[in-house]
C-alpha positions in Angstrom: 21.1 -8.1 18.6 19.6 -7.2 15.2 18.8 -3.5 14.7 15.9 -2.0 12.7 17.9 -1.0 9.7 20.9 -2.0 7.6 21.3 -5.6 8.6 23.2 -8.1 6.6 22.1 -11.1 8.5 23.5 -14.6 8.4 26.7 -15.6 6.7 26.1 -19.2 5.7 29.6 -20.8 5.9 29.1 -24.0 4.0 31.6 -26.8 4.4 29.7 -29.6 2.7 28.3 -30.2 -0.7 25.0 -31.8 -1.7 25.2 -35.3 -3.1 24.8 -35.5 -6.8 22.1 -38.2 -6.7 19.2 -35.9 -5.7 15.8 -37.4 -5.9 13.6 -36.5 -8.8 10.8 -35.2 -6.6 8.5 -32.4 -7.7 6.0 -32.8 -4.8 4.7 -29.4 -3.9 6.0 -27.8 -7.2 3.5 -25.4 -8.9 4.6 -24.6 -12.4 2.3 -22.4 -14.6 2.9 -21.7 -18.3 1.0 -18.4 -18.7 -1.1 -18.0 -21.8 -1.2 -21.6 -22.7 -4.5 -23.4 -23.6 -6.4 -24.7 -20.6 -5.8 -28.4 -21.5 -2.0 -28.0 -22.0 0.3 -30.1 -19.8 3.9 -31.1 -20.6 7.3 -32.0 -19.1 10.1 -29.5 -20.0 12.7 -31.2 -22.1 15.9 -30.0 -20.2 14.7 -29.9 -16.6 11.8 -32.5 -16.6 9.7 -30.0 -14.7 5.9 -30.6 -15.2 4.2 -27.4 -16.5 0.4 -26.8 -16.9 -1.7 -23.9 -18.2 -2.5 -20.9 -15.9 -6.1 -20.7 -17.3 -7.7 -22.2 -14.1 -5.9 -19.7 -11.8 -7.2 -16.4 -13.3 -10.4 -15.2 -15.0 -8.9 -12.4 -17.2 -6.2 -11.7 -19.7 -5.4 -12.7 -23.3 -3.1 -15.4 -24.6 -0.4 -14.1 -27.0 2.6 -15.8 -28.7 6.0 -14.2 -28.6 7.4 -12.9 -31.9 11.1 -13.4 -31.4 13.3 -13.4 -34.5 15.3 -16.5 -33.3 13.9 -19.9 -34.2 11.1 -21.1 -32.0 13.1 -24.2 -31.2 15.7 -22.1 -29.5 13.0 -20.7 -27.1 12.1 -22.7 -24.0 8.7 -24.2 -24.4 7.4 -22.4 -21.2 8.4 -19.0 -22.7 6.6 -19.2 -26.0 3.4 -17.7 -24.7 2.5 -14.8 -22.4 -0.7 -13.8 -20.8 -1.4 -10.1 -21.5 -3.8 -7.9 -19.5 -5.1 -5.0 -21.7 -8.2 -4.5 -19.5 -8.5 -3.5 -15.9 -6.0 -1.8 -13.6 -5.3 -4.8 -11.4 -5.4 -8.5 -12.6 -4.7 -11.2 -10.1 -3.9 -14.9 -10.0 -5.2 -16.9 -7.1 -3.1 -20.0 -6.4 -3.8 -22.5 -3.6 -0.8 -23.3 -1.3 -0.1 -24.9 2.0 -0.3 -22.2 4.7 2.7 -21.9 6.9 5.0 -23.6 4.3 8.0 -21.6 3.2 8.0 -21.2 -0.6 10.4 -19.9 -3.2 8.2 -18.0 -5.6 9.4 -16.9 -9.0 7.8 -14.9 -11.8 9.4 -14.9 -15.3 8.7 -12.3 -18.1 9.7 -12.9 -21.7 8.5 -9.9 -23.7 9.6 -11.4 -27.1 7.8 -8.5 -28.9 4.5 -10.5 -28.4 2.5 -7.4 -29.3 4.5 -6.4 -32.4 5.2 -3.0 -30.9 8.9 -3.6 -30.1 8.4 -1.6 -26.9 8.4 -3.3 -23.6 6.0 -2.0 -20.9 6.5 -1.0 -17.3 4.2 -2.2 -14.6 4.0 -3.2 -10.9 4.0 -6.8 -9.6 2.2 -7.4 -6.2 2.0 -10.4 -3.9 -1.3 -9.9 -2.3 -1.5 -6.3 -1.1 2.2 -5.7 -1.0 4.4 -4.4 -3.8 6.8 -7.0 -4.9 8.7 -4.9 -7.5 8.3 -2.7 -10.5 9.1 -4.3 -13.8 10.9 -1.6 -15.7 10.9 -1.3 -19.5 14.7 -1.4 -19.5 14.7 -4.6 -17.4 12.3 -6.3 -19.7 14.1 -5.3 -22.9 17.7 -6.1 -21.8 17.3 -9.8 -22.4 14.8 -12.2 -23.7 13.7 -13.4 -20.3 13.8 -11.8 -16.9 13.0 -13.5 -13.6 12.3 -12.1 -10.2 12.1 -14.4 -7.1 11.3 -14.3 -3.4 11.2 -16.5 -0.4 7.9 -16.1 1.4 5.7 -18.0 4.0 2.0 -17.4 3.3 -0.3 -17.3 6.3 -3.3 -18.3 4.2 -4.1 -21.3 2.1 -3.7 -19.3 -1.1 -1.6 -16.4 -2.5 -2.6 -13.8 -5.0 -0.1 -12.6 -7.5 -1.3 -9.3 -9.1 -0.1 -7.3 -12.1 -1.0 -3.6 -12.0 -1.2 -1.3 -15.0 0.5 1.9 -14.0 -0.1 3.7 -17.3 3.2 2.7 -18.9 2.1 -0.2 -21.1 0.1 -3.4 -20.9 1.3 -5.9 -18.1 2.1 -9.4 -19.1 3.7 -12.6 -17.6 5.2 -15.7 -18.9 5.8 -18.2 -16.1 4.8 -18.5 -12.4 6.7 -21.1 -10.3 6.4 -22.0 -6.6 8.8 -24.4 -4.8 8.4 -25.5 -1.2 11.5 -25.1 1.0 12.7 -26.7 4.2 11.4 -24.6 7.0 14.8 -24.5 8.7 16.6 -22.6 5.9 16.4 -19.0 5.0 15.1 -17.7 8.3 12.8 -14.7 7.8 13.7 -11.2 9.1 10.2 -11.0 10.6 6.8 -12.7 10.0 5.6 -9.8 7.9 8.5 -9.8 5.4 9.8 -11.6 2.4 13.3 -12.2 1.0 13.8 -10.9 -2.5 16.5 -12.5 -4.6 19.2 -10.0 -5.6 22.0 -12.4 -6.7 22.8 -16.0 -6.8 26.2 -16.8 -8.4 28.2 -19.9 -9.2 31.6 -18.2 -8.8 33.7 -21.0 -10.1 32.0 -21.5 -13.4 33.3 -20.0 -16.6 31.1 -17.6 -18.7 31.0 -18.6 -22.4 28.5 -18.3 -25.2 27.1 -21.7 -24.0 27.1 -20.9 -20.3 24.5 -22.9 -18.4 22.4 -21.5 -15.6 22.1 -24.5 -13.2 18.7 -25.2 -11.8 16.5 -28.3 -11.3 17.5 -31.2 -11.4 20.9 -30.0 -10.3 19.2 -28.0 -7.6 16.5 -29.8 -5.7 14.8 -26.4 -4.9 15.1 -25.2 -8.5 17.1 -22.1 -7.7 18.9 -20.4 -10.6 22.7 -20.4 -10.2 24.2 -18.0 -12.7 27.9 -18.0 -13.9 30.0 -15.2 -12.6 32.4 -13.0 -14.7 35.7 -13.4 -13.0 38.1 -10.5 -12.6 41.8 -10.8 -13.4 42.4 -11.1 -9.6 40.5 -14.4 -9.4 41.7 -17.9 -10.3 39.2 -20.7 -10.9 39.9 -24.1 -9.3 37.7 -27.3 -9.5 37.5 -30.9 -8.6 35.8 -34.1 -9.8 32.3 -33.9 -8.3 32.2 -37.7 -8.0 34.8 -37.5 -5.3 32.6 -35.4 -3.0 31.9 -37.1 0.3 28.2 -38.0 -0.2 27.8 -38.9 3.5 27.8 -35.2 4.4 24.5 -33.4 3.9 23.9 -29.7 3.9 20.5 -28.2 4.9 20.6 -25.6 2.1 21.4 -28.2 -0.5 23.5 -26.2 -3.0 24.0 -28.2 -6.2 27.0 -30.5 -6.4 28.0 -29.1 -9.8 28.1 -25.6 -8.3 30.2 -26.6 -5.3 32.6 -28.6 -7.4 34.4 -25.4 -8.4 35.6 -22.3 -6.5 37.6 -19.1 -6.9 40.8 -18.1 -5.1 43.1 -15.1 -5.4 45.7 -15.2 -8.2 48.2 -13.8 -5.7 48.3 -16.4 -2.9 49.2 -13.7 -0.3 46.4 -11.3 -1.4 42.9 -11.4 0.0 39.9 -12.6 -2.0 37.4 -9.6 -2.1 33.9 -9.0 -3.2 32.4 -5.5 -3.3 28.6 -5.0 -3.1 27.0 -1.6 -3.9 23.5 -0.6 -2.8 21.2 2.3 -3.7 19.1 2.5 -0.6 21.1 2.5 2.7 18.0 1.6 4.6 17.5 -1.7 2.9 18.3 -4.9 4.9 20.0 -7.9 3.4 20.9 -11.6 4.0 24.3 -12.5 2.6 25.2 -16.2 2.2 28.7 -17.5 1.4 29.2 -21.2 0.4 32.5 -23.0 1.0 33.8 -26.4 0.1 37.3 -27.6 -0.3 37.7 -28.6 -3.9 41.4 -29.5 -3.8 43.1 -32.5 -2.2 45.6 -31.0 0.2 49.0 -32.4 0.9 50.0 -33.3 4.4 52.0 -30.1 4.8 49.2 -27.9 3.3 46.6 -26.0 5.2 43.8 -23.6 4.2 42.5 -21.3 6.9 41.2 -17.7 6.6 39.2 -14.9 8.3 36.4 -12.9 6.8 36.1 -9.1 7.3 33.3 -6.7 6.4 34.5 -3.2 5.5 37.8 -4.0 7.3 36.2 -5.3 10.5 36.4 -8.9 11.5 33.2 -10.6 10.7 33.9 -14.3 11.0 36.8 -16.7 11.4 39.1 -18.4 11.3 37.5 -20.9 8.9 38.9 -24.1 7.6 36.7 -25.5 4.8 35.5 -29.1 5.2 36.7 -29.5 8.8 33.8 -27.6 10.4 30.5 -29.3 9.6 27.2 -27.4 9.9 26.1 -23.8 9.5 27.4 -20.8 11.2 24.9 -17.8 11.5 26.7 -14.9 13.1 24.5 -12.0 14.3 26.2 -8.8 13.0 24.8 -5.3 12.8 26.2 -3.7 9.7 26.1 0.1 9.5 24.6 2.0 6.5 27.2 2.2 3.7 27.0 2.8 0.0 29.5 0.0 -0.6 30.0 -3.3 1.3 33.3 -5.0 0.9 33.8 -8.6 2.1 37.4 -9.7 2.3 38.8 -13.2 2.9 42.4 -13.2 4.4 44.5 -16.3 4.9 45.7 -16.6 8.5 49.4 -16.5 9.4 49.5 -20.3 9.8 47.8 -21.1 6.5 49.9 -22.2 3.5 47.0 -21.7 1.0 44.9 -18.7 0.1 41.1 -18.6 0.8 38.5 -20.0 -1.5 34.8 -19.3 -2.2 32.4 -21.5 -4.2 29.1 -19.6 -4.4 27.2 -16.6 -3.1 23.6 -15.6 -2.5 22.2 -12.2 -1.6 18.6 -11.5 -0.6 16.9 -8.2 0.2 14.4 -8.0 3.1 11.1 -6.7 1.8 8.5 -5.3 4.2 5.2 -7.1 3.7 3.4 -5.5 6.7 0.5 -4.0 4.7 -2.6 -5.6 6.2 -5.0 -7.5 4.1 -8.8 -7.2 4.5 -10.3 -9.2 7.3 -10.8 -12.8 6.0 -14.5 -12.9 7.0 -15.1 -9.8 4.8 -13.1 -11.3 2.0 -15.1 -14.5 2.1 -18.4 -12.7 2.3 -17.7 -10.3 -0.6 -16.3 -13.1 -2.7 -19.4 -15.2 -2.1 -21.5 -12.2 -3.1 -19.5 -11.9 -6.3 -20.1 -15.5 -7.1 -23.8 -15.6 -6.1 -24.7 -12.7 -8.4 -21.9 -13.1 -11.0 -20.9 -9.4 -10.4 -19.6 -8.0 -13.6 -16.9 -5.8 -12.1 -13.2 -6.0 -12.1 -13.1 -7.4 -8.6 -9.7 -9.0 -8.2 -7.2 -9.2 -5.5 -7.8 -7.9 -2.0 -11.1 -5.9 -1.7 -9.7 -3.0 0.3 -6.0 -2.9 -0.1 -4.0 -1.2 -1.4 -6.4 1.7 -1.2 -5.5 2.7 -4.8 -7.0 -0.5 -6.1 -10.0 -0.8 -3.7 -12.9 -2.7 -5.4 -15.4 -0.5 -7.3 -18.4 0.2 -5.1 -16.6 -0.4 -1.8 -15.3 1.8 0.9 -13.2 0.4 3.8 -11.7 1.7 7.1 -9.2 0.0 9.4 -10.5 -1.5 12.7 -8.7 -1.2 16.0 -6.0 -3.7 14.9 -5.5 -1.7 11.6 -7.1 -4.5 9.6 -9.2 -3.1 6.7 -13.0 -3.7 7.0 -15.7 -3.2 4.4 -18.0 -0.4 5.7 -19.8 0.7 2.5 -21.1 -1.4 -0.4 -22.8 0.1 -3.5 -24.2 -2.5 -5.9 -26.7 -0.2 -7.5 -27.5 -1.1 -11.1 -25.4 -4.2 -11.0 -27.9 -6.6 -12.6 -28.4 -8.5 -9.4 -31.2 -11.2 -9.6 -32.7 -13.6 -7.1 -33.0 -13.3 -3.4 -30.7 -11.3 -1.1 -27.8 -13.6 -0.3 -27.0 -14.5 3.3 -23.4 -13.5 2.7 -24.4 -9.8 3.2 -25.1 -10.6 6.9 -21.4 -11.5 7.4 -20.2 -8.0 6.6 -20.5 -7.1 10.2 -18.9 -3.6 9.9 -21.1 -2.5 7.0 -22.6 0.9 7.6 -23.9 1.8 4.1 -25.7 -0.6 1.7 -27.1 0.2 -1.7 -29.0 -2.5 -3.6 -31.2 -0.2 -5.8 -32.0 -0.6 -9.4 -31.6 -4.3 -9.6 -34.1 -7.3 -10.0 -33.9 -8.7 -6.5 -36.9 -10.8 -5.5 -38.3 -12.3 -2.2 -38.4 -10.6 1.2 -36.0 -8.5 3.1 -34.5 -11.5 5.1 -34.3 -11.5 8.8 -30.5 -12.1 8.7 -30.1 -8.4 7.8 -30.8 -7.5 11.4 -27.3 -9.0 12.2 -25.8 -6.0 10.5 -25.6 -4.0 13.8 -23.4 -1.3 12.3 -25.7 -0.6 9.4 -26.8 3.0 9.4 -28.0 3.6 5.8 -30.1 1.1 3.9 -32.2 3.7 2.1 -31.6 2.4 -1.4 -33.2 -0.9 -1.8 -35.7 0.7 -4.2 -36.5 -0.3 -7.8 -36.4 -4.1 -7.2 -39.0 -6.7 -7.0 -39.0 -7.4 -3.3 -42.0 -8.7 -1.5 -43.3 -9.5 2.0 -42.9 -7.8 5.3 -39.9 -5.7 6.4 -38.3 -7.4 9.5 -39.7 -5.8 12.7 -36.2 -5.0 14.1 -35.3 -3.0 11.0 -38.5 -1.1 11.3 -37.8 -0.4 15.0 -34.3 0.8 14.3 -35.7 3.1 11.5 -38.2 4.6 14.0 -35.5 5.3 16.5 -33.4 7.0 13.9 -30.5 4.6 14.1 -31.2 3.3 10.6 -32.1 5.2 7.5 -34.4 2.8 5.7 -36.3 3.4 2.4 -38.1 0.7 0.4 -39.5 2.9 -2.4 -40.5 1.3 -5.8 -41.1 -2.2 -4.3 -44.9 -2.5 -4.6 -44.9 -5.9 -2.9 -42.8 -4.9 0.1 -44.8 -3.9 3.2 -43.8 -1.7 6.1 -46.8 -3.0 8.1 -48.4 -6.4 8.4 -51.8 -5.2 7.2 -50.5 -3.8 3.9 -49.6 -7.3 2.7 -53.1 -8.7 3.0 -55.0 -8.9 -0.3 -58.8 -8.8 -0.8 -60.5 -12.1 -1.6 -63.0 -10.3 -3.8 -62.6 -10.5 -7.6 -63.6 -6.9 -8.1 -63.3 -3.5 -6.3 -66.6 -2.3 -4.9 -67.7 1.2 -5.3 -67.1 2.0 -1.7 -63.5 1.3 -2.2 -63.3 3.8 -5.0 -65.0 6.4 -2.9 -62.6 5.7 0.0 -59.7 6.2 -2.4 -61.0 9.5 -3.5 -61.5 10.6 0.1 -57.9 9.6 0.9 -56.6 11.6 -2.1 -58.5 14.6 -0.9 -57.1 14.2 2.7 -53.6 13.8 1.3 -53.9 17.0 -0.7 -55.2 18.8 2.3 -52.4 17.5 4.4 -49.9 18.5 1.8 -51.3 22.1 1.7 -51.1 22.3 5.5 -47.5 21.1 5.5 -46.7 23.7 2.8 -48.2 26.5 4.9 -46.3 25.2 8.0 -43.0 25.2 6.2 -43.5 28.7 4.9 -43.2 30.1 8.5 -40.1 28.1 9.2 -36.5 29.2 8.4 -35.4 28.3 5.0 -32.3 26.8 6.6 -34.4 24.0 8.2 -35.9 22.7 4.9 -33.5 19.8 5.0 -33.6 19.2 8.7 -33.1 15.5 9.6 -31.3 14.7 6.4 -28.0 14.1 8.2 -28.2 10.3 8.4 -25.3 9.2 10.5 -24.1 6.9 13.2 -23.1 10.1 15.1 -25.1 11.8 17.8 -27.7 14.5 17.0 -27.5 17.4 19.5 -30.2 19.9 20.2 -29.6 23.6 20.4 -30.0 23.4 24.2 -27.5 20.6 24.4 -25.0 22.7 22.4 -25.5 25.6 24.8 -24.8 23.2 27.8 -21.8 21.6 26.1 -20.1 24.9 25.3 -21.2 26.6 28.6 -23.1 29.2 26.6 -20.3 29.5 24.1 -17.8 30.5 26.8 -14.4 29.6 25.4 -13.3 30.3 21.8 -10.5 28.0 20.6 -10.4 28.9 16.9 -12.0 30.7 14.0 -12.2 30.0 10.3 -14.2 30.6 7.2 -17.0 28.4 8.6 -17.3 30.3 11.9 -16.0 30.2 15.4 -14.9 27.0 17.2 -15.7 26.6 20.9 -14.4 24.3 23.6 -17.0 21.9 24.9 -17.4 19.2 27.4 -19.8 16.2 27.0 -21.7 14.5 29.8 -19.0 11.8 30.0 -16.5 14.7 30.7 -14.9 14.2 27.3 -13.6 17.4 25.7 -14.9 18.3 22.2 -14.5 21.2 19.7 -17.8 22.7 18.5 -17.8 24.4 15.2 -20.7 26.9 14.7 -21.9 28.0 11.2 -21.6 31.8 11.3 -24.6 33.7 9.8 -22.1 36.1 8.2 -20.0 33.3 6.8 -19.5 33.1 3.1 -20.4 29.5 3.4 -23.9 28.3 4.3 -26.2 25.4 4.8 -25.1 23.6 1.7 -21.5 23.6 2.9 -22.7 22.5 6.4 -24.4 19.5 4.9 -21.5 18.8 2.7 -19.0 18.6 5.5 -21.4 16.7 7.9 -22.3 14.1 5.3 -18.7 13.7 4.2 -17.4 13.2 7.7 -20.0 10.6 8.4 -18.6 8.2 5.7 -14.9 9.2 5.8 -12.9 7.6 8.6 -9.1 7.6 9.0 -6.7 7.9 11.9 -5.2 11.1 10.3 -8.6 12.8 9.8 -10.4 14.7 12.6 -13.4 12.6 13.7 -16.9 13.9 13.8 -18.7 13.1 17.1 -22.1 14.7 16.3 -24.0 17.6 14.8 -26.8 20.0 15.5 -29.2 20.8 12.7 -31.8 23.2 14.0 -33.4 26.5 12.9 -31.4 28.4 15.5 -28.0 26.8 14.9 -25.9 24.6 12.6 -23.0 23.0 14.5 -20.5 20.2 14.1 -19.0 18.5 17.2 -15.5 17.2 16.7 -13.0 15.3 18.8 -10.8 17.7 20.7 -7.2 18.1 19.6 -5.2 19.0 22.7 -2.2 20.5 21.0 -4.0 22.9 18.7 -3.0 23.3 15.1 0.3 23.3 13.3 0.2 27.1 12.7 0.1 27.6 16.4 2.9 25.1 17.0 5.2 26.9 14.5 4.4 30.4 15.7 7.4 32.4 16.9 5.4 32.9 20.1 5.5 29.2 20.9 8.6 28.5 23.1 8.3 24.7 22.6 10.1 24.3 19.3 9.1 21.4 17.2 12.0 19.0 16.8 13.1 17.8 13.4 11.7 14.3 13.8 8.4 15.7 15.1 8.1 17.8 11.9 8.8 14.6 9.8 6.2 12.7 11.8 3.6 15.5 11.3 4.4 15.5 7.6 3.9 11.7 7.3 0.6 11.9 9.3 -0.8 14.7 7.2 0.3 12.9 4.0 -1.5 9.7 5.2 -4.7 11.7 5.7 -4.5 13.4 2.4 -3.6 10.2 0.6 -6.7 8.6 2.0 -8.9 11.4 0.8 -7.3 11.3 -2.7 -6.8 7.5 -3.1 -8.8 5.8 -0.4 -12.2 7.3 -1.0 -14.5 6.4 -3.8 -14.9 8.9 -5.4 -11.7 10.7 -4.4 -12.1 13.9 -2.3 -10.2 17.2 -2.6 -9.6 19.3 0.5 -9.1 22.6 -1.4 -7.9 24.6 1.6 -4.9 22.7 3.1 -2.8 24.9 5.4 -1.1 24.6 8.8 -4.2 25.8 10.7 -6.2 22.9 9.2 -3.6 20.4 10.5 -4.5 19.6 14.1 -2.4 17.8 16.7 -3.6 15.5 19.5 -2.1 15.0 22.9 0.6 12.7 21.4 1.4 15.2 18.6 -0.2 13.0 16.0 -1.5 15.1 13.1 -5.0 15.0 11.7 -6.4 17.0 8.8 -9.5 19.1 9.6 -12.0 21.4 7.8 -13.8 19.7 5.0 -16.2 22.6 4.5 -14.7 23.3 1.1 -14.2 19.7 0.0 -15.5 18.5 -3.3 -15.8 15.0 -4.7 -14.7 14.2 -8.2 -14.8 11.1 -10.3 -11.1 10.3 -11.2 -7.7 11.8 -11.8 -8.7 13.5 -15.1 -12.0 14.8 -13.9 -12.2 18.4 -12.8 -14.7 21.2 -12.5 -14.8 24.9 -13.0 -15.3 26.9 -9.8 -16.8 30.4 -10.0 -15.5 31.0 -6.5 -12.1 29.4 -6.2 -11.4 28.3 -2.7 -8.2 28.3 -0.7 -5.9 30.5 1.3 -3.5 33.1 0.0 0.0 31.6 -0.2 -1.2 28.0 -0.1 -3.6 28.0 -3.1 -2.2 26.6 -6.3 -1.4 29.4 -8.8 -2.8 27.3 -11.6 -6.1 26.9 -9.8 -6.2 30.7 -9.3 -5.5 31.3 -12.9 -8.0 28.9 -14.5 -10.4 27.9 -11.7 -10.0 24.3 -12.9 -9.6 22.1 -9.9 -7.9 18.6 -9.4 -5.9 16.7 -6.9 -2.7 18.3 -7.9 -4.0 21.6 -6.4 -3.9 19.9 -3.0 -0.5 18.5 -3.7 0.8 22.1 -4.3 -0.8 23.2 -1.0 0.8 20.3 0.8 4.2 21.2 -0.7 3.8 24.7 0.8 2.9 23.1 4.2 6.2 21.1 3.9 8.2 24.2 3.3 6.6 25.9 6.3 7.6 22.8 8.4 11.1 22.9 7.0 11.7 26.7 7.3 9.5 27.7 10.2 8.4 30.7 8.1 4.8 31.5 7.1 3.8 31.1 3.5 3.6 34.9 3.1 6.0 37.3 4.8 6.2 41.1 4.7 9.8 42.3 4.5 11.0 45.7 3.6 7.6 46.8 2.5 7.3 43.8 0.1 5.3 40.7 0.2 7.5 37.6 -0.2 6.2 34.1 -0.9 8.0 31.3 0.8 9.1 29.8 -2.5 10.6 33.1 -3.7 12.7 33.1 -0.5 13.6 29.4 -0.3 14.4 28.3 -3.9 17.4 30.6 -4.5 19.0 29.4 -1.3 18.3 25.8 -2.2 19.8 26.3 -5.7 23.0 27.5 -4.1 23.1 24.2 -2.1 22.9 26.0 1.2 20.6 23.6 3.2 21.7 25.0 6.5 20.1 28.4 5.9 16.9 26.9 4.6 16.1 24.9 7.8 14.3 26.7 10.7 17.2 28.4 12.6 15.4 27.6 15.9 16.5 24.0 15.5 20.1 25.2 15.9 21.4 22.6 13.5 19.7 19.6 15.2 18.6 17.8 12.1 19.8 15.1 9.6 21.4 16.7 6.5 20.4 13.8 4.3 16.8 13.7 5.5 16.6 17.5 5.2 17.7 17.4 1.5 15.2 14.7 0.8 12.5 16.7 2.6 13.3 19.7 0.5 13.3 17.7 -2.7 9.8 16.3 -1.9 8.5 19.8 -1.2 10.0 21.1 -4.4 8.4 18.3 -6.4 5.0 19.2 -5.0 5.2 22.8 -5.9 6.1 22.6 -9.6 4.3 25.7 -10.9 4.7 25.2 -14.6 4.3 21.4 -14.8 1.2 20.6 -12.8 0.9 17.1 -14.5 4.4 16.3 -13.2 3.6 16.8 -9.6 3.6 13.4 -7.9 0.5 11.6 -6.5 0.1 11.6 -2.7 0.8 7.9 -2.5 4.2 8.5 -3.9 4.8 11.5 -1.7 3.8 9.5 1.3 6.3 6.7 0.4 9.1 9.3 -0.1 8.3 11.0 3.3 8.5 7.7 5.0 12.0 7.1 3.5 12.9 10.6 4.7 11.7 9.7 8.1 13.7 6.5 8.0 16.9 8.4 7.2 16.4 10.5 10.3 15.7 7.4 12.4 18.9 5.8 11.2 20.9 9.0 12.1 19.3 9.1 15.6 20.0 5.3 16.1 23.6 5.9 15.2 23.8 8.7 17.6 22.4 6.6 20.4 25.0 3.9 19.8 27.9 6.3 19.3 28.6 5.0 15.9 27.7 7.9 13.6 28.9 7.3 10.1 28.4 9.6 7.1 25.1 8.7 5.4 24.5 8.9 1.7 21.4 10.3 0.1 18.8 7.9 -1.1 19.1 7.2 -4.9 16.6 6.1 -7.4 15.7 2.5 -6.9 17.6 0.2 -9.3 19.3 -3.0 -9.3 22.4 -3.2 -7.2 25.8 -4.3 -8.5 28.3 -6.7 -7.1 31.9 -6.8 -8.3 35.1 -8.6 -7.6 38.4 -7.0 -6.8 
């Protein structure tokens, strides 16, 4: 049975070779020459592949010609141009495909100094919402052309290939190619995965200055088969390809020219060995070996061998050409830094083993969910209908770092992103309100203000049952009556509706009727004067009325939300007259409450003596109404009355992290529980920083603000000190710096200048508290010692055992512990704030740390514990022969 990690699945033991007379069939091929003129179509001279321009598959980018020093004639025609993307963070191709069909997808990059800078860029390549790979500067500079390929089965009738500017140069691309595959070959690890090409070697070929990489037409699937540099232990043997038995067909169809040669050990009694090194022990791979007998054996000659993996029998015995078909052994390979495959001849074999070719694929997790298709179709139709001039490319909601401008999204019950907020204010919209808006069924907030929309508010808007705020339709040219149901929802308070600055839009039927007279009689003028007088009188009365009310109630009723509004009496009943205190913070006391449906809640009361006040109360309430994430504490309702300001939250049964780590708590958090809490909290903070538009800073992150539910899932709480800011470089000066001693960033304390990296520092301190079990500040020997002052000297000595919470009694993974410490260290760089990582990177690193621990525990459960190696920086793996 296949395990979760470190699989090398499938050895493909090939006995047969593909017939040479392959059909010249390019049906299903998609071959795009990027940067070429729209009308360009041609057939490549060497391969005969039909290429066309990419112009009809993308709306952005610039065409550039490579500036290589070698003659242009020596450069393949499809590599002479690139499409460069100097504008926008994410630029995406949309290519129509056949859903459910397995494709080999390849992207090729030939920098060729096209920009005359002689400095290759670095950028990310995505397939849809999932990261394909990072194209590194070194990779793009090491040769004229670099290709990266994958095997993938799209579930939709299109794919989106996106290039993302990560701030390290302008992305570009040269060629995009898709090749349909037989569905029976290259079985997927899971439906939500892809197979990334790591190696594909023609072992028997000889590397020379004129070495050829075999592809189409030799390979019907247009795979690249590269020559392999033989070691002195290998001997090349070959045959005449015309003598291959063409009656035998192989489903993977390796090229006949590749299978016509093989390697064998120079020493006939020695094994034939390949070594394969990896950087990340958690990656899973498919490893394919191809065999075909290339020599005509005498009657007294036999060739039979076994295959071992790291000295354990993997498959065999094998006799090339006598066992037709494909063998797919199911073997669980443990996590190792080096994988060694050895081919040993059996005792009754007269000839040494042979090997013709090899393929290696890495399993890539593509489980990131795309936005619900109905929402994608709707927002795409809106973009087309109004020709929205925004960089709306790729998936609208995912990844959260590249969410479309003006949108906010939250996952539904199936973790599928849904559009919940749409701001198209000042977007030059003209014409009527398009029916596509009605298909955004999860929409809660809609802003269409400051445009030139005409016509009525259409009845189909009542289909937006989740809509809570539609107060910004002003400054348009709308006319007619507002639909009755929208008016009714507005009266009940379930919809905030404002139609200001639309003179022709009527809230009542009578206001739309126009006088048939051609002039205004005197009585009308007198009536108008009377109305003005009455309004002035009414305004004066309202002013006098408000003077006797508490100043804290001036903005009563401004909390527009889908959440329940509680009265003061209801709050008293819910808390049983404030009977049970379960917490206290800068905002005030927190009481246990019970709703009428018997659900427990936490009721936070604004203290009159609090340093915070009504402004912070509104800030937190309004923020929580639009911010939703499974790792953020949910707001259930609020109370906004003269007597009291209160927020009603979901109840978190296991209190907060500070309580869980307290020395008074006899239930010690296990190592994996601490990792899970760290990942949960990172997900919540990453959403605030990168999933909200504009991003949100917490400003007071600490263990007491990380709450735990009945299943020990962590959620971030207390947004009372949160502030929104525009982007990574935006900041503001605070006259009253927030935060808690020990957790607040020293740089913020020194300058008062706030940004996201302040939260990253605080999160790093939280990680150290999780690791060590110590508070951020400790009094020892009459001195106050910060956790970093205590931990860093021990870490620098390499003593990980004495850094980890002693209450764990050594029950933790050494490798995950070191990585956990490294992550915390990177967050708390005091003198290099700009070098602190973004929360998205921290989250990814913590998940790898979590995976390391899971691997260890899986090994313990199977009784097969092996020494694990630390994760290294992602780079290309190497394969070598011995």
